[in-house]
C-alpha positions in Angstrom: 144.1 73.4 -10.7 145.4 70.4 -12.7 148.8 69.0 -13.4 149.5 66.4 -16.1 152.5 64.1 -16.2 153.5 61.3 -18.5 155.5 58.4 -16.9 155.9 54.9 -18.0 153.4 55.4 -20.9 150.5 56.4 -18.7 149.1 59.8 -18.2 148.2 60.7 -14.6 146.4 64.0 -13.9 146.5 65.6 -10.5 143.4 67.8 -9.7 142.1 69.8 -6.7 138.6 69.9 -8.2 136.5 68.4 -5.5 133.7 67.7 -8.0 135.9 65.1 -9.6 136.6 63.1 -6.4 135.0 59.6 -6.5 133.9 59.4 -2.9 132.7 55.7 -3.2 136.1 54.6 -4.6 138.1 56.6 -2.0 135.9 55.4 0.9 136.4 51.8 -0.3 140.1 52.2 -0.1 140.2 54.1 3.2 137.7 51.9 4.9 140.1 49.0 4.6 143.2 51.0 5.7 145.0 50.7 9.0 144.2 54.4 9.8 140.5 54.6 9.1 139.5 53.7 12.7 136.0 52.4 11.6 135.0 55.6 9.9 131.5 55.3 8.3 130.8 56.4 4.7 128.9 59.4 6.1 131.8 60.4 8.3 134.2 60.1 5.4 132.0 62.2 3.0 131.7 64.9 5.7 135.5 64.8 6.2 136.1 65.4 2.5 133.5 68.2 2.5 135.3 70.0 5.3 138.8 69.6 3.7 140.9 70.5 0.7 141.0 67.3 -1.4 143.2 66.3 -4.2 142.8 63.4 -6.6 145.0 61.6 -9.1 143.3 60.4 -12.3 144.3 58.0 -15.1 142.1 57.7 -18.2 139.2 59.3 -16.2 139.5 56.9 -13.3 140.6 57.9 -9.9 143.9 56.3 -8.8 144.9 58.4 -5.8 143.6 60.7 -3.1 144.7 63.0 -0.3 143.2 65.8 1.7 144.1 68.6 4.1 142.2 70.0 7.0 143.2 73.6 7.7 142.4 77.0 9.1 144.3 78.3 6.0 146.8 80.3 8.1 148.4 78.6 11.0 148.1 74.9 10.5 147.3 72.2 8.0 146.8 68.5 8.7 147.5 66.1 5.8 145.2 63.0 5.9 144.0 60.0 4.0 146.9 59.9 1.5 146.7 56.8 -0.8 147.6 55.6 -4.3 146.0 52.6 -5.9 148.5 49.7 -5.7 148.6 49.3 -9.5 149.9 52.9 -9.8 152.4 53.1 -6.9 156.1 54.0 -7.3 155.3 56.6 -10.0 155.6 59.7 -7.9 151.8 60.2 -7.7 151.7 60.7 -3.9 154.5 63.2 -4.2 152.6 65.1 -6.9 149.4 65.2 -4.8 151.4 66.6 -1.9 152.9 69.3 -4.2 149.4 70.2 -5.3 148.3 70.6 -1.7 151.4 72.6 -0.7 150.9 75.0 -3.6 147.1 75.2 -3.3 146.1 78.9 -3.6 144.0 78.8 -0.5 146.7 77.1 1.6 149.6 79.4 0.5 149.9 81.1 3.9 149.9 78.0 6.1 153.1 77.8 8.1 152.9 74.5 9.9 151.9 71.3 8.1 151.5 68.1 10.2 150.6 64.5 9.5 150.6 61.0 11.0 152.1 58.0 9.3 153.3 54.5 10.2 155.0 53.8 7.0 155.6 56.6 4.5 158.2 58.8 6.4 160.7 58.7 3.5 158.2 60.3 1.1 157.3 63.0 3.5 160.9 63.7 4.4 161.5 64.5 0.7 158.8 67.2 1.0 160.4 68.9 4.0 158.6 67.1 6.8 160.6 66.2 9.9 159.9 63.5 12.5 158.3 64.7 15.7 158.1 61.1 17.0 157.5 57.6 15.6 154.1 58.7 14.2 153.9 62.4 13.7 155.7 64.6 11.3 155.8 68.4 10.6 156.8 70.7 7.8 157.4 74.4 8.5 157.1 76.8 5.6 159.1 79.8 6.8 157.9 81.8 3.7 154.2 81.3 4.2 153.6 84.6 6.1 155.5 86.5 3.4 153.0 85.6 0.8 150.0 87.8 0.0 147.2 87.6 2.5 144.1 85.6 1.5 141.8 88.6 2.1 
């Protein structure tokens, strides 16, 4: 699944194709983030392998990343969301969230949760509500009305 968008004279593509994810680039960003908790490269690679990743790309270069850990029915945990500082404030994180929320294999997930220290306004725009100072949740009341995965 891909989504192209032109804004401010640059074209950014959103893709859920895991083969396109630049693991080295993503790990470089995440390893220096406040939330990484000392994650090793091997642990990061494994976490992506066990998730539904999404990437943002400009001129073939990755400029954003996010992933979801899910059982594909009851719950999804949104993690590791970032956009390259040179590409922020263009709606890229919002578009990556949209790609995850509409991912065919996640269409039946009712509860979406995440933890953030600083991006609550973005997530509120996507239906997430504060559970406390760190955790947020989005409830998709229509999830169980969609066709089953199997």
